[in-house]
C-alpha positions as CSV (number, residue, x, y, z in Angstrom):
1,M,121.6,135.9,128.1
2,G,120.0,135.5,124.7
3,H,121.8,133.7,121.9
4,D,123.6,136.0,119.5
5,L,122.5,134.9,116.1
6,T,125.0,137.3,114.4
7,T,128.1,135.4,115.7
8,T,127.2,131.8,114.9
9,H,127.1,129.7,111.7
10,T,126.1,126.1,111.8
11,Q,127.8,123.9,109.2
12,L,125.1,121.6,108.0
13,S,125.6,118.4,106.1
14,P,123.1,115.6,105.1
15,I,122.7,112.5,107.3
16,P,124.6,109.9,105.3
17,L,121.6,107.9,104.2
18,H,122.7,107.4,100.6
19,A,126.0,106.3,99.0
20,G,127.3,109.3,97.2
21,R,128.0,109.0,93.4
22,G,130.8,111.6,93.5
23,V,129.1,113.8,90.9
24,T,127.5,117.3,91.3
25,L,124.7,117.7,88.8
26,V,123.8,121.2,87.6
27,R,121.6,120.9,84.6
28,G,119.7,118.5,82.3
29,E,118.2,118.3,78.9
30,G,116.3,115.4,77.4
31,S,118.1,112.2,78.2
32,Y,121.3,113.9,79.3
33,L,122.7,115.5,82.5
34,W,125.7,117.7,83.0
35,D,127.9,118.0,86.1
36,D,129.7,121.1,87.6
37,K,132.7,120.3,85.3
38,D,130.4,120.4,82.3
39,R,130.8,116.7,81.7
40,R,127.8,115.1,80.0
41,Y,126.1,111.9,81.3
42,L,123.5,109.7,79.5
43,D,120.7,109.4,82.1
44,L,119.4,105.8,82.1
45,M,118.1,106.0,85.7
46,T,116.0,109.2,85.5
47,N,116.1,109.7,89.3
48,Y,114.7,106.2,90.0
49,G,112.2,106.5,87.2
50,V,110.9,110.0,87.9
51,N,111.9,112.0,84.8
52,L,110.0,109.8,82.4
53,L,109.8,112.7,79.8
54,G,113.5,113.5,80.3
55,H,114.8,116.7,81.8
56,T,113.4,120.2,81.2
57,H,110.6,119.0,79.0
58,A,109.3,122.2,77.4
59,L,105.6,121.7,78.0
60,V,106.2,120.7,81.7
61,A,108.6,123.6,82.3
62,D,106.2,126.1,80.7
63,A,103.4,124.8,82.9
64,I,105.5,125.1,86.1
65,K,106.6,128.6,85.2
66,L,103.1,129.8,84.4
67,Q,101.7,128.3,87.6
68,A,104.5,129.7,89.7
69,F,103.4,133.2,88.9
70,R,99.8,132.4,89.7
71,L,99.5,130.3,92.9
72,T,101.9,127.7,94.3
73,N,100.0,126.3,97.2
74,A,96.4,126.0,98.4
75,H,94.9,123.7,101.0
76,Q,92.7,120.9,99.6
77,S,89.6,122.4,101.3
78,F,89.8,125.0,98.5
79,D,89.4,124.2,94.8
80,T,92.0,125.3,92.3
81,P,91.9,125.2,88.5
82,A,95.3,123.5,88.4
83,R,94.2,120.6,90.6
84,Q,91.0,120.2,88.5
85,D,93.2,120.2,85.4
86,F,95.3,117.4,86.8
87,L,92.2,115.4,87.8
88,D,90.9,115.7,84.2
89,A,94.2,114.7,82.7
90,L,94.5,111.6,85.0
91,G,90.9,110.7,84.7
92,A,91.2,110.4,80.9
93,L,93.7,107.5,81.5
94,L,92.0,105.6,84.3
95,P,89.6,102.7,83.9
96,P,86.3,102.7,85.8
97,P,85.6,102.1,88.6
98,L,88.7,104.0,89.9
99,T,87.0,107.3,90.5
100,R,88.2,108.7,93.9
101,I,91.7,110.1,94.6
102,S,93.8,111.1,97.6
103,F,96.8,113.3,97.1
104,G,100.3,112.9,98.7
105,N,103.8,113.9,98.0
106,S,105.6,110.6,97.3
107,G,105.2,107.0,96.5
108,A,105.5,106.0,100.1
109,E,102.7,108.4,101.0
110,A,100.5,106.9,98.3
111,V,101.1,103.4,99.8
112,E,100.5,104.7,103.3
113,A,97.1,106.0,102.3
114,A,96.3,102.7,100.4
115,L,97.0,100.6,103.5
116,K,94.9,102.9,105.8
117,F,92.0,102.9,103.3
118,A,92.1,99.1,103.0
119,R,91.9,98.7,106.7
120,V,89.1,101.1,107.3
121,A,87.1,99.9,104.3
122,T,87.3,96.2,105.3
123,G,87.5,96.3,109.1
124,R,90.4,93.9,108.8
125,I,94.1,94.5,109.6
126,G,96.0,91.8,107.6
127,V,98.1,92.7,104.5
128,I,99.8,90.3,102.2
129,A,102.9,91.6,100.4
130,T,105.7,89.7,98.6
131,H,109.3,88.8,98.9
132,R,111.6,91.4,97.2
133,A,108.8,93.9,97.3
134,Y,109.6,97.6,97.7
135,H,106.8,99.9,98.6
136,G,108.6,102.8,100.5
137,R,110.3,103.5,103.8
138,T,107.7,105.2,106.0
139,F,106.4,102.9,108.7
140,G,103.4,101.5,106.9
141,A,105.0,101.3,103.5
142,L,108.2,99.9,105.2
143,S,106.1,97.1,106.7
144,A,105.1,96.0,103.2
145,T,108.7,96.4,101.9
146,A,110.6,93.1,102.2
147,D,114.3,93.9,102.4
148,A,115.7,93.5,105.9
149,K,118.3,96.2,105.4
150,Y,115.4,98.7,105.4
151,R,113.3,97.1,108.0
152,D,115.5,95.7,110.8
153,P,116.9,99.0,112.2
154,F,113.3,100.2,112.8
155,A,111.5,97.0,114.0
156,P,108.9,96.1,115.0
157,M,106.9,96.7,111.9
158,L,103.2,97.3,111.4
159,E,101.1,94.4,112.8
160,G,99.5,92.0,110.5
161,V,101.8,92.3,107.4
162,R,103.0,89.0,105.9
163,H,105.4,88.3,103.0
164,I,105.1,85.5,100.5
165,P,107.0,84.5,97.4
166,F,106.3,86.7,94.3
167,D,104.7,85.1,91.3
168,D,103.4,82.2,93.4
169,L,99.6,81.8,93.6
170,D,99.9,78.6,95.6
171,A,101.8,80.5,98.3
172,L,99.0,83.1,98.2
173,D,96.3,80.5,98.7
174,R,98.1,79.3,101.9
175,V,97.8,82.7,103.6
176,L,94.5,84.2,102.5
177,D,91.9,84.1,105.3
178,D,89.2,86.4,106.8
179,S,91.8,88.5,108.6
180,V,93.3,89.9,105.4
181,A,92.3,93.3,104.3
182,A,94.4,93.6,101.2
183,V,97.1,92.1,98.9
184,I,99.6,94.7,97.7
185,V,101.7,93.9,94.7
186,E,104.0,95.5,92.1
187,P,102.9,94.3,88.7
188,I,106.6,94.1,87.9
189,Q,109.0,94.3,90.9
190,G,111.3,97.3,90.6
191,E,114.0,97.5,93.2
192,G,113.6,93.7,93.6
193,G,115.4,93.3,90.3
194,V,112.8,94.0,87.6
195,R,111.1,90.7,88.2
196,V,108.3,90.0,85.6
197,P,105.7,87.5,86.8
198,A,104.1,84.9,84.6
199,D,101.1,85.8,82.6
200,G,98.0,85.2,84.7
201,Y,99.6,86.1,88.0
202,L,97.7,89.4,88.5
203,R,94.5,87.8,87.3
204,G,94.9,85.0,89.7
205,I,95.4,87.4,92.6
206,R,92.3,89.4,91.5
207,E,90.2,86.2,91.4
208,R,91.3,85.1,94.8
209,C,90.7,88.6,96.3
210,D,87.2,88.7,94.8
211,A,86.3,85.3,96.3
212,R,87.2,86.4,99.8
213,G,86.2,90.1,99.8
214,I,89.9,91.2,100.0
215,L,91.1,94.3,98.3
216,L,93.8,94.3,95.6
217,I,96.3,97.2,95.8
218,C,98.5,97.7,92.7
219,D,101.6,99.6,93.4
220,E,102.4,101.2,90.0
221,I,104.7,103.8,91.4
222,Q,107.5,102.6,89.2
223,T,105.7,100.6,86.5
224,G,103.2,103.3,85.6
225,F,103.5,104.7,82.0
226,R,106.8,102.8,81.5
227,T,106.0,99.2,80.4
228,G,104.3,99.8,77.0
229,S,100.9,100.9,78.3
230,P,99.8,103.5,80.9
231,F,99.3,100.8,83.5
232,A,100.9,97.4,83.8
233,F,97.8,95.8,85.3
234,S,95.9,96.4,82.0
235,R,98.0,93.6,80.4
236,E,95.8,91.1,82.2
237,D,92.5,93.0,81.8
238,I,92.0,93.5,85.5
239,V,91.4,96.6,87.6
240,P,92.7,96.9,91.2
241,D,90.6,98.2,94.0
242,I,93.3,100.7,95.0
243,L,96.0,102.1,92.6
244,C,99.2,103.9,93.8
245,L,101.0,106.2,91.4
246,S,103.9,108.6,91.9
247,K,107.4,109.0,90.4
248,S,106.8,109.9,86.8
249,I,103.4,111.6,86.9
250,A,104.8,115.1,87.4
251,N,108.1,114.5,85.6
252,G,110.3,115.5,88.6
253,L,108.0,117.4,91.0
254,P,107.0,115.5,94.2
255,I,103.5,113.9,94.0
256,G,101.9,110.7,94.9
257,V,98.2,109.7,94.4
258,T,96.1,106.9,95.8
259,I,93.1,106.1,93.6
260,T,90.2,104.0,94.8
261,T,86.7,103.0,94.0
262,E,83.7,104.9,95.3
263,A,82.8,102.1,97.7
264,I,86.1,102.3,99.4
265,S,86.1,106.1,99.5
266,D,82.7,106.1,101.2
267,R,84.2,104.2,104.1
268,V,87.1,106.7,104.8
269,P,86.1,109.2,107.5
270,K,86.5,112.8,106.8
271,G,89.7,114.3,108.3
272,S,91.3,110.9,108.8
273,H,94.0,111.5,106.2
274,G,95.7,114.5,104.6
275,S,98.9,116.4,103.9
276,T,99.7,120.1,103.9
277,F,101.5,120.2,100.6
278,A,99.6,117.5,98.8
279,G,97.7,118.4,95.6
280,N,99.3,121.9,95.5
281,P,98.7,123.9,92.3
282,L,102.3,124.0,91.2
283,V,102.8,120.2,91.2
284,C,99.4,119.6,89.7
285,A,100.2,122.0,86.8
286,A,103.3,119.9,86.1
287,G,101.4,116.7,86.5
288,A,98.6,117.7,84.1
289,A,101.2,118.7,81.5
290,T,103.1,115.4,81.9
291,L,100.0,113.3,81.8
292,R,98.7,114.9,78.6
293,V,102.0,114.1,76.9
294,L,101.8,110.5,78.2
295,N,98.2,110.2,76.8
296,D,99.6,109.1,73.5
297,E,99.5,105.5,72.3
298,T,102.5,106.0,70.0
299,L,104.7,106.8,73.1
300,H,103.8,103.5,74.7
301,A,104.3,101.6,71.5
302,H,107.7,103.2,71.3
303,A,108.5,102.1,74.8
304,A,107.5,98.5,74.1
305,R,109.5,98.4,70.8
306,A,112.6,100.2,72.2
307,G,112.7,98.0,75.3
308,G,112.3,94.8,73.2
309,R,115.1,96.0,71.0
310,F,117.4,96.7,74.0
311,Q,116.8,93.2,75.4
312,E,117.5,91.6,72.0
313,R,120.7,93.6,71.4
314,V,122.2,92.9,74.8
315,R,121.4,89.1,74.5
316,D,122.9,89.0,71.1
317,L,126.2,90.3,72.5
318,G,126.6,86.8,74.1
319,M,128.5,88.1,77.1
320,P,129.3,85.1,79.4
321,Q,129.1,87.4,82.5
322,V,125.4,88.1,81.8
323,R,122.9,85.7,83.5
324,E,119.7,87.2,82.2
325,V,118.2,90.2,80.4
326,R,114.6,90.9,81.3
327,G,111.9,93.6,81.6
328,R,109.0,95.1,79.8
329,G,108.9,98.3,77.9
330,L,111.5,100.7,79.3
331,M,111.7,99.0,82.6
332,L,114.8,96.8,82.1
333,A,117.4,94.8,83.9
334,V,120.6,93.0,83.1
335,E,121.4,90.4,85.8
336,L,125.1,89.5,86.0
337,K,126.9,86.5,87.4
338,K,128.9,88.8,89.6
339,P,128.3,91.9,91.7
340,S,126.8,94.8,89.8
341,T,128.3,97.7,91.7
342,P,131.7,97.7,89.9
343,V,130.0,97.6,86.5
344,I,127.7,100.5,87.5
345,K,130.7,102.6,88.6
346,A,132.6,101.7,85.4
347,M,129.5,102.8,83.3
348,Q,129.4,106.1,85.2
349,E,133.1,106.6,84.4
350,R,132.1,106.2,80.8
351,G,129.3,108.8,81.2
352,V,126.3,106.6,81.6
353,L,124.2,106.5,84.7
354,V,122.3,103.4,85.7
355,L,120.9,101.8,88.9
356,P,121.3,98.7,91.0
357,G,118.4,96.3,91.4
358,G,119.8,93.9,93.9
359,G,123.4,92.7,94.4
360,T,123.9,91.4,90.8
361,V,121.4,93.4,88.8
362,I,121.8,96.6,86.8
363,R,118.5,98.4,86.3
364,F,117.7,100.7,83.4
365,L,114.8,103.2,83.7
366,P,115.3,105.7,80.8
367,S,113.0,108.4,79.5
368,I,110.1,107.2,77.4
369,L,111.3,109.6,74.8
370,I,114.8,108.1,74.5
371,Q,116.0,107.2,71.0
372,D,117.6,104.0,69.8
373,D,121.1,105.6,69.3
374,Q,121.0,106.7,72.9
375,L,120.1,103.3,74.1
376,D,122.9,101.9,71.9
377,E,125.3,104.4,73.7
378,G,124.2,102.8,77.0
379,I,124.7,99.2,75.6
380,A,128.2,100.1,74.5
381,A,129.1,101.4,77.9
382,L,127.6,98.3,79.5
383,T,129.6,96.1,77.3
384,E,132.9,97.9,78.0
385,A,132.2,98.0,81.7
386,V,131.4,94.3,82.0
387,R,134.6,93.4,80.1
388,Q,136.7,95.8,82.1
389,T,135.5,94.5,85.5
390,G,136.1,90.9,84.5
């Protein structure tokens, strides 16, 4: 007998892959979110750095609404005005020779494409990544991610990936050989605890890659548009061979892009990579609107100044429980001398949302439009939470 669909109802619930925060969010505006009890929260995590312009930014919302009534999806074998608009907006920010782009739906997908393109372009399989690196949780990206808690349940990983200490050029020298296709690096490590390398580190990697015909992949999925300039790699006046972007570039809608040189693009076979939803007009419309807002030097100057002020004010508090305050622009961390989870929970109880960045690190990824008084609100909650939790 056939199954009677009218008499059944399956109760679905998510696979428990994430620790619940105990809050049901229903709306957002600027740097604030509200729950289903109409309690307001200061959002200093922005969905792991996604909502860089805050919530319900008017220009982005208008672009989404307009495009939703025109065309929401179209395969990349067809051109669309929204996709071209996105390419124009991103192209205005990119340095040459980064001229070729592949669309995906997330940061992990951007990294997956980067690793595939590096292998096919060089004919080599080796990839060098770093300790504490986070590049995503699909198989290729997971192989470059360092944390055992993500990797071990799904081992073995992709062949040929090795991890070395971050910010250590001598360690890099010891592993570079003719089997290596690419070095992949976050200019500032995000989930690893907002680790800022010494000046000259990225330039040193670039020089070593050039000497051996190895490609440099910069993962700017979290650092992009947040550290006081559009791209963190520009601080050292270098350009990667492959650039991965995601998170903030459509201010909340799912997108990831992998940008390469023409020489690399020419080695990628047609049909060897793709995604059904990638580059769809709805997301591209949101992305174009977001990128045009971000193409404003005053915003990046604000991020640099506000982030510097945050670090100075937290240091000046002289809290003995704080080991270090670090970051660049509005990518910030406070490292404690004790576990961070109780402090993060206590801050949430005070209406401020922040992130972990390792067992003792609190990570702050606010909107680039955040104001000083809002950051001060976060600092006050941090101070009270640190004292409350001993």
